[in-house]
Structure formats: structure tokens, C-alpha cells
C-alpha positions in Angstrom: 38.1 20.2 -2.1 39.1 23.3 -3.9 42.0 25.5 -2.9 40.7 28.8 -1.4 44.2 30.2 -1.2 45.6 29.7 -4.6 47.7 32.6 -5.8 46.8 35.0 -8.6 43.7 37.1 -9.3 40.6 35.2 -10.3 38.7 36.4 -13.4 35.5 38.1 -12.4 32.7 35.6 -13.0 30.1 38.2 -14.0 30.2 41.8 -15.0 29.8 44.4 -12.3 26.2 45.2 -13.0 25.2 41.5 -12.9 27.1 40.9 -9.7 25.5 43.8 -8.0 22.0 42.7 -9.1 22.4 39.3 -7.4 24.2 40.8 -4.3 21.6 43.5 -3.8 18.6 41.2 -4.3 20.0 38.5 -2.0 20.3 41.2 0.6 16.8 42.4 -0.1 15.5 38.8 0.4 17.3 38.6 3.7 15.6 41.8 4.8 12.2 40.8 3.6 12.4 37.3 5.2 14.6 37.7 8.3 13.4 34.6 10.3 14.9 32.2 10.4 18.2 33.9 9.5 19.9 32.9 6.3 22.6 31.0 8.2 19.8 29.0 9.9 17.9 28.1 6.8 18.2 24.6 5.5 19.9 24.1 2.1 18.2 21.1 0.4 20.0 18.5 -1.5 18.8 15.6 -3.7 19.0 13.1 -0.8 16.5 11.0 1.1 17.4 12.9 4.2 16.3 16.2 2.7 13.6 14.9 0.4 12.1 11.8 2.2 9.8 10.7 -0.6 9.7 7.3 -2.2 9.5 8.8 -5.7 7.2 7.3 -8.2 6.3 8.9 -11.6 3.1 10.2 -10.2 1.2 13.3 -9.3 1.2 12.2 -5.7 5.0 12.4 -5.5 4.9 15.9 -6.9 2.3 16.9 -4.4 4.4 15.5 -1.6 7.4 17.5 -2.9 5.3 20.6 -3.1 4.5 20.3 0.6 8.2 20.1 1.4 9.0 23.2 -0.7 6.0 25.1 0.7 7.0 24.4 4.3 10.5 25.6 3.6 9.2 28.8 2.0 6.9 29.3 5.0 3.8 29.1 2.7 0.7 27.4 4.1 0.5 24.2 2.0 -3.3 24.4 2.2 -3.5 27.7 0.4 -1.9 26.2 -2.8 -3.5 24.0 -5.4 -1.2 22.1 -7.7 -2.4 21.2 -11.3 -0.7 19.3 -14.1 -0.6 19.8 -17.8 0.6 17.9 -20.8 3.4 19.2 -22.9 1.7 19.3 -26.3 -1.9 19.9 -25.5 -1.9 21.6 -22.1 -5.1 20.8 -20.1 -5.3 22.9 -17.0 -8.2 22.1 -14.7 -9.2 25.3 -12.9 -12.0 23.8 -10.9 -15.0 25.4 -12.6 -13.5 25.0 -16.1 -10.8 23.3 -18.1 -8.4 25.3 -20.2 -6.7 23.8 -23.3 -3.7 25.5 -24.7 -2.2 24.3 -27.9 1.6 24.7 -28.2 3.4 26.0 -31.2 6.0 23.2 -31.9 8.6 26.0 -32.5 8.1 27.5 -29.0 9.6 26.3 -25.8 7.0 24.8 -23.5 7.0 26.3 -20.0 7.7 23.7 -17.3 5.5 25.5 -14.8 2.9 28.2 -14.5 1.6 30.5 -11.8 -2.1 31.5 -11.9 -2.6 33.8 -8.9 -5.6 33.2 -6.6 -8.7 31.4 -7.7 -12.3 32.0 -6.6 -11.8 29.9 -3.5 -8.9 32.1 -2.3 -6.2 29.5 -3.1 -3.1 30.1 -5.2 -2.9 27.9 -8.3 0.3 26.6 -9.8 0.7 24.1 -12.6 3.6 21.9 -13.7 4.2 19.7 -16.8 3.5 16.0 -16.4 6.7 15.6 -18.5 8.7 16.5 -15.4 7.3 13.7 -13.2 10.1 11.2 -14.1 12.7 13.8 -13.2 12.4 14.4 -9.4 15.1 17.1 -9.2 13.6 19.1 -12.1 10.2 18.7 -10.6 11.4 20.1 -7.3 13.2 23.0 -9.0 10.1 24.0 -11.0 7.9 23.7 -7.9 10.3 26.0 -6.0 10.1 28.6 -8.8 6.3 28.6 -9.0 6.0 28.7 -5.2 8.5 31.6 -5.2 5.9 33.4 -7.3 3.4 32.8 -4.5 5.9 34.2 -2.0 6.7 37.3 -4.0 3.6 38.2 -5.9 0.9 36.3 -4.0 2.0 37.6 -0.6 2.5 41.1 -2.1 6.2 41.4 -1.5 6.4 42.7 -5.1 3.8 44.4 -7.3 5.6 43.4 -10.6 7.0 40.1 -11.9 10.7 39.6 -12.0 11.6 36.1 -13.2 15.3 36.5 -12.4 14.4 37.5 -8.8 12.0 34.6 -8.7 14.8 32.2 -9.6 17.1 33.9 -7.0 14.3 33.4 -4.4 14.6 29.6 -4.8 18.3 29.9 -3.9 17.5 32.0 -0.8 15.0 29.4 0.4 17.4 26.5 0.0 16.5 25.0 -3.4 19.3 26.5 -5.5 21.0 23.1 -5.9 18.0 21.7 -7.8 17.6 24.7 -10.1 21.3 25.3 -10.7 21.7 21.6 -11.8 18.7 21.9 -14.1 20.0 25.1 -15.7 22.2 23.3 -18.1 21.9 19.5 -18.6 23.4 17.3 -21.2 21.6 14.2 -22.5 23.1 11.5 -24.5 21.2 9.3 -27.0 22.6 6.6 -29.2 23.7 9.0 -31.9 23.9 12.5 -30.4 24.4 14.7 -27.5 21.8 17.4 -26.6 21.2 19.8 -23.8 18.3 21.7 -22.3 17.9 24.7 -20.1 15.5 25.2 -17.2 14.8 28.5 -15.5 15.6 32.1 -16.4 19.1 32.5 -15.0 22.1 31.4 -17.0 24.5 28.8 -15.7 27.0 31.4 -14.5 24.2 33.4 -12.8 23.2 30.4 -10.8 26.8 29.8 -9.8 27.4 33.3 -8.6 24.0 33.3 -6.7 25.0 30.1 -4.9 28.4 31.6 -4.1 26.8 34.7 -2.6 24.5 32.4 -0.6 27.6 30.6 0.8 29.4 33.9 1.5 26.4 35.3 3.4 26.2 32.1 5.4 30.0 32.3 6.2 30.6 29.0 4.3 33.9 28.7 2.5 33.5 25.0 1.6 29.8 24.1 2.0 29.0 20.4 2.0 25.9 21.1 -0.2 28.1 22.2 -3.0 29.1 18.6 -3.5 25.7 18.0 -4.9 26.1 20.5 -7.7 26.9 19.0 -11.1 30.5 19.2 -12.3 30.0 22.2 -14.6 28.0 24.3 -12.1 30.3 23.3 -9.3 33.4 24.6 -11.2 31.7 27.9 -11.8 30.5 28.0 -8.2 34.0 27.5 -6.9 35.4 30.2 -9.2 32.7 32.6 -8.1 33.3 31.9 -4.4 37.0 32.2 -4.7 36.5 35.6 -6.5 34.2 36.8 -3.7 36.6 35.7 -1.0 39.5 37.5 -2.8 37.4 40.7 -3.2 35.4 40.9 0.1 35.7 44.7 0.3 33.9 45.2 -3.0 31.0 42.8 -2.2 27.7 44.5 -1.4 29.1 47.9 -2.5 26.8 49.6 -4.9 27.2 52.6 -7.2 
């Protein structure tokens, strides 16, 4: 449990422009998708209660996860087709044809892709098969690609904003998965490494999650216990900053 009442001013977690971006867009999402209310929306955690899937390293597990995410985002699961591609030679089956895309080894491979509607009127998304042994990452990527369906496919936006797409995953309850994936350390026998996933930076995810908690009137949300240590520390600092500066939150120039 962190101390909400510790003395002294807390350093601002993001600059003013960045804070206002996340505050304003979270409000916009609440206005665009008012039902259920933000306070009533489920915040998903990596638990069997929230994700009741017996996970196997399989496409079937990913499809089951997609259904959970689609339902939470109020997307008809039957209007989405999920495809899979390999990391080095991406093979994307589009129904009538198969697309092969060679990767430049110097370039970062996308974990997921959004393809818009196909000739059958279904939205197509693709994710890397390399994710399938990482359930949390898989769910995070699925949430991001389905957020594209929600924003672009359902015509809430007429332009692509990847940062807003990431924020949309927070609004619909999957921020824990994407925030945890934003900065991950991996240890091998002789070295440490890290990887990033998503478009927001670690501190952006933390502030976005803190704004979510603030809008839900949560000062110590139980779901924050599922954030990894690094993100959780930033989240707590961000939420403490917001609580100390309530009068300036949602105030725009």
C-alpha cells in the first residue's frame, strides 16, 4: 500500500502538454463510449477469473482471448477475423490470397496488424505467432488491434492515432496487459535485455492508468497490484501527483 498523504510536492510525471493529451483523450473516450460508465467497466487482470482460458501455445487460445477482448470492447466477435503471421517471413492469409512480407532484420517486427474490412465485410487483424507463448503480450496486442476496429472501423476517427489507440486499450480495461508489456526485462545466461511493446512509453502508460483510476474515483485500485514493479512505481507517483493537483486536472489551455 502506498502513502497517499505523504508530505511534499511530487514531481510532475509528464510535461503539461503530454498530461493534457492523455486527460483530454480519456475524457473524449468517455464521451464517445458512455455506456457502461467508466466506473462500471471491468478492469481486466492476468488472472483465471478475468481470463478464463486454459492457455496453450496455440491459435485457438489466441482466438478465445480475442473473443474476451472483443466482448469487453463491445465489438461483435463475428465481425472480426484473426490471422497469424511468422516473425521472419510473414504469411498473411487474406482468404482469396496469401501475402508474404519479408522483414528487414534491422527493422522492428510489428506484433500485430490491422487490415480494415475484407470483401466479406469483416474486419481483419493479424498477430505474430511469436506471441503465442506469452499470454499477456498476446492479449495486449489483441486489445490494440481491436481498438483500431473500434476507432477506425466503427468510424469514430477518420485518421490513425497510434497513441490514442493504445489509450483506448486502457479505457476498455486492458491497460494492465499493455502497460506491463511496455518495458520488459529478460535474463539469459550471460546478459540482460529488454523489449518494448506498443507506442506509449512506460511513463505514458503509468499516467494513463492513473487518470483511469482518478476518473473511477479509485485511490488504491486492487488491479494496480498486477502491474509490474517498475510500472507500478510510476503509476503510484502519477496518481499521487493527480490527487495533489486535482484542481489542474482536465484544465486545458
